TITI-656016 format. One record per atom (N, C-alpha, C): x, z, y; residue in three letters. Coordinates in steps of 0.02 Angstrom, whole numbers, padded with zeros to 5 digits, always signed. Layout:
<nodes>
XZYALA;...
</nodes>
This chain:
<nodes>
+00108-00479-00452UNK;+00049-00514-00424UNK;-00014-00476-00443UNK;-00057-00464-00393UNK;-00119-00429-00406UNK;-00172-00478-00429UNK;-00219-00455-00471UNK;-00271-00497-00497UNK;-00320-00515-00442UNK;-00336-00581-00437UNK;-00384-00604-00387UNK;-00454-00578-00405UNK;-00487-00549-00355UNK;-00554-00524-00365UNK;-00558-00454-00395UNK;-00501-00427-00416UNK;-00500-00360-00445UNK;-00508-00308-00390UNK;-00544-00254-00404UNK;-00554-00200-00356UNK;-00507-00142-00372UNK;-00471-00120-00322UNK;-00422-00066-00329UNK;-00442-00007-00286UNK;-00406+00047-00293UNK;-00411+00103-00246UNK;-00341+00119-00221UNK;-00336+00135-00158UNK;-00273+00158-00129UNK;-00286+00228-00100UNK;-00244+00274-00119UNK;-00246+00341-00089UNK;-00186+00348-00042UNK;-00200+00360+00021UNK;-00147+00371+00070UNK;-00151+00445+00090UNK;-00093+00478+00092UNK;-00093+00548+00108UNK;-00035+00567+00153UNK;-00041+00624+00186UNK;+00015+00653+00222UNK;+00010+00729+00218UNK;+00066+00762+00230UNK;+00069+00835+00224UNK;+00063+00867+00293UNK;+00019+00915+00296UNK;+00005+00950+00359UNK;+00063+00998+00375UNK;+00089+00995+00435UNK;+00142+01041+00455UNK;+00208+01028+00421UNK;+00220+00965+00401UNK;+00280+00949+00362UNK;+00344+00964+00400UNK;+00346+00948+00464UNK;+00408+00956+00502UNK;+00429+01029+00510UNK;+00382+01075+00498UNK;+00398+01146+00504UNK;+00424+01177+00439UNK;+00425+01138+00386UNK;+00447+01164+00321UNK;+00523+01170+00318UNK;+00547+01211+00273UNK;+00618+01215+00261UNK;+00645+01148+00237UNK;+00708+01136+00252UNK;+00740+01073+00235UNK;+00735+01057+00160UNK;+00748+01107+00118UNK;+00748+01096+00046UNK;+00678+01077+00021UNK;+00627+01106+00050UNK;+00559+01088+00031UNK;+00544+01016+00050UNK;+00564+00996+00111UNK;+00553+00927+00132UNK;+00590+00878+00088UNK;+00651+00896+00069UNK;+00690+00852+00026UNK;+00659+00845-00044UNK;+00621+00895-00064UNK;+00593+00896-00132UNK;+00531+00851-00139UNK;+00504+00825-00083UNK;+00441+00789-00087UNK;+00443+00726-00129UNK;+00492+00683-00123UNK;+00493+00624-00168UNK;+00493+00644-00241UNK;+00530+00695-00259UNK;+00532+00717-00329UNK;+00464+00746-00350UNK;+00433+00785-00305UNK;+00368+00815-00321UNK;+00315+00761-00331UNK;+00316+00708-00290UNK;+00267+00656-00298UNK;+00281+00613-00359UNK;+00345+00604-00376UNK;+00362+00568-00437UNK;+00337+00605-00498UNK;+00343+00672-00497UNK;+00318+00713-00552UNK;+00242+00710-00555UNK;+00209+00708-00498UNK;+00136+00702-00497UNK;+00114+00635-00526UNK;+00151+00581-00510UNK;+00135+00515-00537UNK;+00143+00515-00613UNK;+00196+00546-00637UNK;+00208+00549-00709UNK;+00151+00588-00743UNK;+00129+00641-00711UNK;+00075+00681-00739UNK;+00011+00641-00742UNK;-00005+00603-00689UNK;-00065+00561-00688UNK;-00062+00510-00745UNK;-00005+00479-00755UNK;+00001+00429-00808UNK;-00008+00460-00877UNK;+00014+00522-00885UNK;+00006+00556-00949UNK;-00067+00572-00963UNK;-00103+00594-00911UNK;-00173+00613-00919UNK;-00218+00552-00922UNK;-00203+00501-00881UNK;-00245+00441-00876UNK;-00201+00378-00884UNK;-00182+00362-00944UNK;-00138+00304-00956UNK;-00172+00239-00932UNK;-00132+00197-00898UNK;-00155+00131-00877UNK;-00192+00129-00812UNK;-00203+00186-00780UNK;-00241+00187-00718UNK;-00196+00177-00657UNK;-00134+00201-00660UNK;-00087+00194-00604UNK;-00022+00165-00631UNK;-00012+00101-00622UNK;+00045+00067-00652UNK;+00108+00071-00609UNK;+00102+00090-00546UNK;+00159+00093-00501UNK;+00170+00164-00476UNK;+00233+00180-00459UNK;+00249+00246-00434UNK;+00216+00259-00367UNK;+00206+00323-00352UNK;+00183+00343-00286UNK;+00240+00332-00236UNK;+00225+00298-00182UNK;+00276+00284-00131UNK;+00276+00341-00079UNK;+00334+00366-00063UNK;+00343+00416-00011UNK;+00378+00382+00047UNK;+00351+00388+00107UNK;+00381+00355+00165UNK;+00373+00400+00227UNK;+00417+00391+00274UNK;+00420+00432+00336UNK;+00427+00506+00320UNK;+00448+00522+00261UNK;+00459+00592+00243UNK;+00396+00629+00223UNK;+00345+00626+00266UNK;+00285+00667+00255UNK;+00226+00627+00230UNK;+00232+00562+00219UNK;+00176+00521+00199UNK;+00186+00491+00130UNK;+00131+00476+00096UNK;+00136+00446+00030UNK;+00076+00402+00016UNK;+00084+00359-00034UNK;+00030+00312-00050UNK;+00031+00295-00124UNK;-00028+00293-00154UNK;-00035+00277-00225UNK;-00085+00219-00233UNK;-00068+00173-00277UNK;-00112+00116-00293UNK;-00141+00128-00362UNK;-00208+00125-00367UNK;-00241+00138-00431UNK;-00275+00074-00455UNK;-00261+00057-00517UNK;-00290-00004-00545UNK;-00364+00003-00562UNK;-00387+00065-00569UNK;-00458+00077-00583UNK;-00485+00127-00533UNK;-00526+00104-00485UNK;-00551+00149-00432UNK;-00600+00201-00457UNK;-00627+00193-00516UNK;-00674+00242-00543UNK;-00642+00311-00544UNK;-00577+00314-00556UNK;-00542+00378-00564UNK;-00507+00401-00501UNK;-00523+00371-00444UNK;-00487+00387-00382UNK;-00495+00460-00362UNK;-00555+00487-00365UNK;-00565+00556-00345UNK;-00532+00604-00395UNK;-00537+00588-00459UNK;-00505+00629-00510UNK;-00430+00632-00498UNK;-00399+00575-00483UNK;-00327+00574-00471UNK;-00309+00611-00408UNK;-00350+00605-00356UNK;-00337+00643-00295UNK;-00337+00718-00309UNK;-00384+00741-00349UNK;-00387+00812-00366UNK;-00329+00832-00411UNK;-00309+00788-00456UNK;-00250+00802-00499UNK;-00188+00810-00456UNK;-00179+00765-00408UNK;-00120+00768-00365UNK;-00119+00833-00325UNK;-00177+00852-00296UNK;-00179+00914-00258UNK;-00165+00974-00303UNK;-00197+00976-00362UNK;-00187+01032-00407UNK;-00115+01035-00432UNK;-00086+00978-00445UNK;-00017+00976-00469UNK;+00031+01003-00416UNK;+00023+00982-00354UNK;+00066+01004-00300UNK;+00059+01079-00289UNK;-00003+01103-00285UNK;-00015+01174-00273UNK;+00010+01218-00329UNK;+00001+01196-00391UNK;+00021+01237-00448UNK;+00096+01238-00459UNK;+00131+01185-00437UNK;+00203+01182-00447UNK;+00243+01209-00389UNK;+00219+01198-00328UNK;+00256+01219-00269UNK;+00224+01279-00234UNK;+00161+01292-00249UNK;+00128+01352-00224UNK;+00124+01355-00149UNK;+00131+01415-00122UNK;+00121+01427-00051UNK;+00179+01401-00007UNK;+00231+01375-00038UNK;+00287+01350+00003UNK;+00272+01283+00034UNK;+00217+01251+00014UNK;+00200+01185+00040UNK;+00129+01185+00067UNK;+00119+01158+00128UNK;+00051+01153+00154UNK;+00012+01099+00117UNK;-00053+01097+00129UNK;-00095+01050+00093UNK;-00083+00979+00118UNK;-00110+00932+00079UNK;-00103+00862+00098UNK;-00172+00832+00112UNK;-00176+00795+00166UNK;-00237+00756+00179UNK;-00234+00693+00137UNK;-00292+00670+00114UNK;-00295+00610+00073UNK;-00354+00567+00093UNK;-00344+00502+00094UNK;-00398+00455+00108UNK;-00400+00402+00054UNK;-00458+00395+00022UNK;-00467+00346-00031UNK;-00498+00283-00002UNK;-00464+00227-00008UNK;-00491+00162+00012UNK;-00501+00119-00049UNK;-00559+00089-00056UNK;-00575+00048-00115UNK;-00588-00023-00093UNK;-00563-00072-00131UNK;-00573-00142-00115UNK;-00521-00185-00148UNK;-00521-00250-00132UNK;-00469-00295-00158UNK;-00401-00282-00125UNK;-00349-00309-00156UNK;-00280-00303-00131UNK;-00251-00373-00127UNK;-00219-00389-00070UNK;-00189-00456-00062UNK;-00122-00461-00098UNK;-00080-00411-00089UNK;-00015-00411-00124UNK;+00014-00341-00123UNK;+00060-00329-00169UNK;+00096-00266-00172UNK;+00170-00280-00181UNK;+00212-00250-00140UNK;+00284-00257-00146UNK;+00306-00222-00210UNK;+00345-00256-00252UNK;+00365-00229-00316UNK;+00408-00165-00308UNK;+00444-00160-00252UNK;+00489-00103-00243UNK;+00456-00045-00207UNK;+00401-00057-00171UNK;+00371-00004-00131UNK;+00297-00017-00122UNK;+00255+00024-00152UNK;+00183+00016-00147UNK;+00160+00014-00075UNK;+00189+00056-00032UNK;+00166+00061+00037UNK;+00178-00002+00078UNK;+00215-00051+00051UNK;+00226-00114+00085UNK;+00172-00165+00068UNK;+00122-00146+00029UNK;+00068-00191+00011UNK;+00017-00199+00067UNK;-00030-00245+00056UNK;-00082-00257+00107UNK;-00145-00280+00073UNK;-00199-00277+00110UNK;-00264-00296+00084UNK;-00316-00245+00105UNK;-00380-00260+00095UNK;-00433-00215+00118UNK;-00426-00143+00093UNK;-00408-00133+00030UNK;-00402-00064+00004UNK;-00349-00025+00043UNK;-00291-00058+00057UNK;-00238-00025+00096UNK;-00262-00009+00166UNK;-00293-00057+00199UNK;-00314-00047+00268UNK;-00367+00006+00275UNK;-00415+00005+00229UNK;-00469+00055+00231UNK;-00441+00125+00223UNK;-00395+00133+00176UNK;-00365+00198+00164UNK;-00325+00222+00224UNK;-00283+00177+00251UNK;-00242+00196+00308UNK;-00282+00213+00370UNK;-00333+00173+00385UNK;-00374+00186+00444UNK;-00414+00251+00437UNK;-00437+00265+00376UNK;-00474+00327+00366UNK;-00428+00387+00376UNK;-00367+00383+00352UNK;-00320+00438+00361UNK;-00305+00448+00435UNK;-00298+00394+00472UNK;-00286+00399+00544UNK;-00344+00435+00579UNK;-00405+00421+00559UNK;-00463+00454+00589UNK;-00463+00528+00573UNK;-00438+00546+00513UNK;-00434+00617+00494UNK;-00380+00652+00535UNK;-00329+00616+00554UNK;-00274+00646+00592UNK;-00296+00666+00662UNK;-00340+00627+00692UNK;-00356+00638+00762UNK;-00423+00672+00774UNK;-00463+00680+00722UNK;-00527+00714+00730UNK;-00523+00784+00700UNK;-00536+00834+00740UNK;-00533+00903+00716UNK;-00588+00914+00663UNK;-00571+00953+00612UNK;-00618+00970+00559UNK;-00645+00908+00523UNK;-00605+00856+00518UNK;-00628+00795+00485UNK;-00623+00800+00410UNK;-00591+00852+00384UNK;-00587+00861+00312UNK;-00518+00843+00285UNK;-00506+00863+00222UNK;-00442+00850+00189UNK;-00445+00792+00142UNK;-00505+00766+00128UNK;-00512+00711+00081UNK;-00572+00669+00101UNK;-00559+00604+00112UNK;-00613+00559+00135UNK;-00613+00495+00094UNK;-00664+00453+00106UNK;-00676+00393+00066UNK;-00699+00337+00110UNK;-00676+00276+00095UNK;-00698+00218+00133UNK;-00705+00158+00086UNK;-00765+00130+00083UNK;-00778+00068+00047UNK;-00844+00039+00071UNK;-00844+00000+00125UNK;-00907-00027+00151UNK;-00941-00076+00103UNK;-00907-00095+00049UNK;-00938-00141+00000UNK;-00983-00106-00050UNK;-00981-00039-00052UNK;-01022-00002-00100UNK;-01085+00023-00065UNK;-01140+00023-00102UNK;-01203+00048-00076UNK;-01196+00123-00063UNK;-01224+00146-00007UNK;-01224+00217+00010UNK;-01153+00244+00019UNK;-01111+00206+00053UNK;-01042+00229+00067UNK;-01043+00297+00101UNK;-01089+00308+00146UNK;-01093+00371+00183UNK;-01103+00430+00136UNK;-01146+00421+00086UNK;-01159+00476+00039UNK;-01099+00488-00007UNK;-01065+00434-00028UNK;-01006+00442-00070UNK;-00952+00478-00031UNK;-00943+00460+00032UNK;-00894+00495+00074UNK;-00911+00568+00081UNK;-00976+00584+00085UNK;-00997+00653+00092UNK;-00979+00694+00031UNK;-00989+00667-00029UNK;-00972+00706-00089UNK;-00896+00712-00098UNK;-00859+00659-00079UNK;-00786+00662-00081UNK;-00761+00714-00032UNK;-00790+00715+00027UNK;-00769+00763+00078UNK;-00784+00834+00056UNK;-00840+00844+00023UNK;-00857+00910-00003UNK;-00809+00932-00057UNK;-00793+00887-00104UNK;-00744+00903-00156UNK;-00677+00919-00125UNK;-00659+00884-00071UNK;-00597+00898-00036UNK;-00597+00966-00003UNK;-00655+00986+00025UNK;-00659+01052+00057UNK;-00653+01107+00006UNK;-00684+01098-00053UNK;-00679+01148-00105UNK;-00607+01153-00131UNK;-00577+01096-00145UNK;-00508+01097-00171UNK;-00458+01120-00120UNK;-00474+01112-00056UNK;-00429+01134-00003UNK;-00421+01210+00000UNK;-00466+01246-00034UNK;-00461+01320-00036UNK;-00428+01345-00099UNK;-00406+01301-00143UNK;-00375+01324-00205UNK;-00310+01360-00191UNK;-00300+01415-00227UNK;-00235+01449-00228UNK;-00196+01424-00289UNK;-00131+01437-00293UNK;-00090+01409-00347UNK;-00116+01423-00417UNK;-00139+01484-00432UNK;-00163+01499-00499UNK;-00229+01464-00514UNK;-00271+01459-00463UNK;-00334+01422-00471UNK;-00319+01348-00484UNK;-00271+01320-00447UNK;-00252+01250-00457UNK;-00224+01238-00527UNK;-00186+01286-00553UNK;-00159+01280-00620UNK;-00215+01278-00672UNK;-00266+01321-00663UNK;-00323+01321-00709UNK;-00361+01255-00705UNK;-00373+01231-00644UNK;-00408+01167-00635UNK;-00368+01110-00668UNK;-00303+01112-00659UNK;-00260+01059-00688UNK;-00268+01058-00764UNK;-00274+01116-00794UNK;-00284+01118-00866UNK;-00349+01084-00886UNK;-00403+01097-00849UNK;-00467+01065-00863UNK;-00462+00990-00854UNK;-00427+00968-00801UNK;-00420+00896-00788UNK;-00376+00862-00841UNK;-00336+00901-00877UNK;-00298+00875-00933UNK;-00340+00869-00996UNK;-00400+00897-00995UNK;-00443+00895-01053UNK;-00439+00957-01096UNK;-00407+01010-01072UNK;-00402+01071-01111UNK;-00463+01116-01098UNK;-00481+01157-01148UNK;-00532+01208-01137UNK;-00499+01272-01112UNK;-00539+01322-01098UNK;-00512+01383-01068UNK;-00463+01419-01114UNK;-00477+01419-01178UNK;-00432+01452-01226UNK;-00365+01416-01228UNK;-00366+01349-01226UNK;-00304+01311-01228UNK;-00264+01320-01164UNK;-00299+01325-01107UNK;-00264+01337-01044UNK;-00229+01405-01047UNK;-00265+01456-01073UNK;-00235+01523-01078UNK;-00174+01522-01123UNK;-00176+01485-01178UNK;-00120+01481-01225UNK;-00059+01449-01193UNK;-00070+01403-01145UNK;-00015+01368-01113UNK;+00005+01399-01046UNK;-00024+01456-01028UNK;-00008+01489-00966UNK;+00063+01517-00969UNK;+00101+01519-00914UNK;+00170+01543-00915UNK;+00177+01614-00942UNK;+00128+01657-00927UNK;+00129+01726-00951UNK;+00064+01739-00989UNK;+00064+01790-01032UNK;+00003+01804-01070UNK;-00057+01815-01024UNK;-00112+01781-01040UNK;-00172+01785-00999UNK;-00232+01774-01044UNK;-00289+01802-01026UNK;-00349+01796-01067UNK;-00391+01735-01047UNK;-00435+01715-01091UNK;-00481+01660-01075UNK;-00526+01680-01017UNK;-00543+01744-01014UNK;-00586+01769-00960UNK;-00551+01762-00892UNK;-00485+01773-00892UNK;-00447+01765-00830UNK;-00449+01692-00806UNK;-00444+01645-00853UNK;-00449+01574-00835UNK;-00517+01559-00807UNK;-00569+01586-00838UNK;-00637+01575-00813UNK;-00645+01602-00742UNK;-00613+01659-00728UNK;-00616+01687-00661UNK;-00581+01642-00610UNK;-00523+01615-00629UNK;-00487+01569-00584UNK;-00531+01508-00569UNK;-00564+01481-00620UNK;-00606+01422-00610UNK;-00667+01438-00567UNK;-00695+01497-00577UNK;-00752+01518-00536UNK;-00731+01525-00463UNK;-00673+01556-00451UNK;-00649+01565-00382UNK;-00631+01498-00350UNK;-00614+01449-00392UNK;-00599+01382-00367UNK;-00662+01340-00354UNK;-00721+01369-00368UNK;-00785+01333-00362UNK;-00783+01268-00403UNK;-00753+01273-00463UNK;-00742+01213-00502UNK;-00807+01180-00524UNK;-00859+01219-00539UNK;-00922+01188-00561UNK;-00950+01141-00508UNK;-00945+01161-00444UNK;-00970+01118-00390UNK;-00925+01058-00380UNK;-00859+01068-00383UNK;-00812+01012-00376UNK;-00821+00962-00433UNK;-00832+00988-00493UNK;-00843+00944-00551UNK;-00906+00903-00544UNK;-00958+00933-00516UNK;-01021+00897-00505UNK;-01008+00836-00460UNK;-00972+00847-00405UNK;-00956+00792-00360UNK;-00912+00740-00394UNK;-00864+00762-00434UNK;-00820+00716-00470UNK;-00860+00672-00518UNK;-00904+00702-00556UNK;-00944+00664-00605UNK;-00991+00616-00570UNK;-01019+00636-00512UNK;-01062+00590-00474UNK;-01022+00531-00448UNK;-00962+00543-00423UNK;-00919+00489-00399UNK;-00905+00439-00454UNK;-00887+00463-00513UNK;-00869+00418-00568UNK;-00930+00381-00595UNK;-00987+00413-00594UNK;-01048+00379-00616UNK;-01067+00323-00568UNK;-01062+00336-00503UNK;-01078+00285-00453UNK;-01032+00225-00460UNK;-00966+00237-00465UNK;-00919+00182-00468UNK;-00919+00148-00536UNK;-00932+00185-00589UNK;-00936+00154-00654UNK;-00994+00105-00659UNK;-01047+00117-00619UNK;-01106+00074-00621UNK;-01103+00016-00572UNK;-01060+00021-00521UNK;-01061-00029-00468UNK;-00998-00072-00463UNK;-00942-00050-00492UNK;-00880-00088-00484UNK;-00861-00124-00548UNK;
</nodes>
């Protein structure tokens, strides 16, 4: 049972060009999203209490108990997928919907309903049919300046949409709370702190972080 009056975030996503992927890659998606959910829970305990639901093969949905961290989690999911599967998987579109939730099916998040679910789903549909609509969008008509929040989310999505696997790995380390030296120490092969800094620079991380911090400040003050 969801809390009455509580505000949630729902992220709905799908993978671009999914049907053209190799069979083994398509089969790996539920496992990849389960691993992403586990990673989110490790980094941000208590924010996502239910597993990410994968449905229709190429689509997925996550329910977040705290919408303040919605953009951070979207970036974590993108970075996790890119750093683990690399160029074998196309990018994922994501739509963040914020609002109350009427109910959630205990067995499958995607069977839930309520304003947060509908806003997220409708926004993703608009991204599907409008060319150059972006890889990451936001919908919450209950928040002041929704248009501006969507703009910064869309910009963060455009920046993260250009990440390469090594850049995503470096970003993922920062999102885990590690500094550059710690990221270098945990890199699969020997690498310098300067190399990590270069990956972050090429990922335009400073600009993406600015948008992320603005998003969390706005929601922390209004929700």
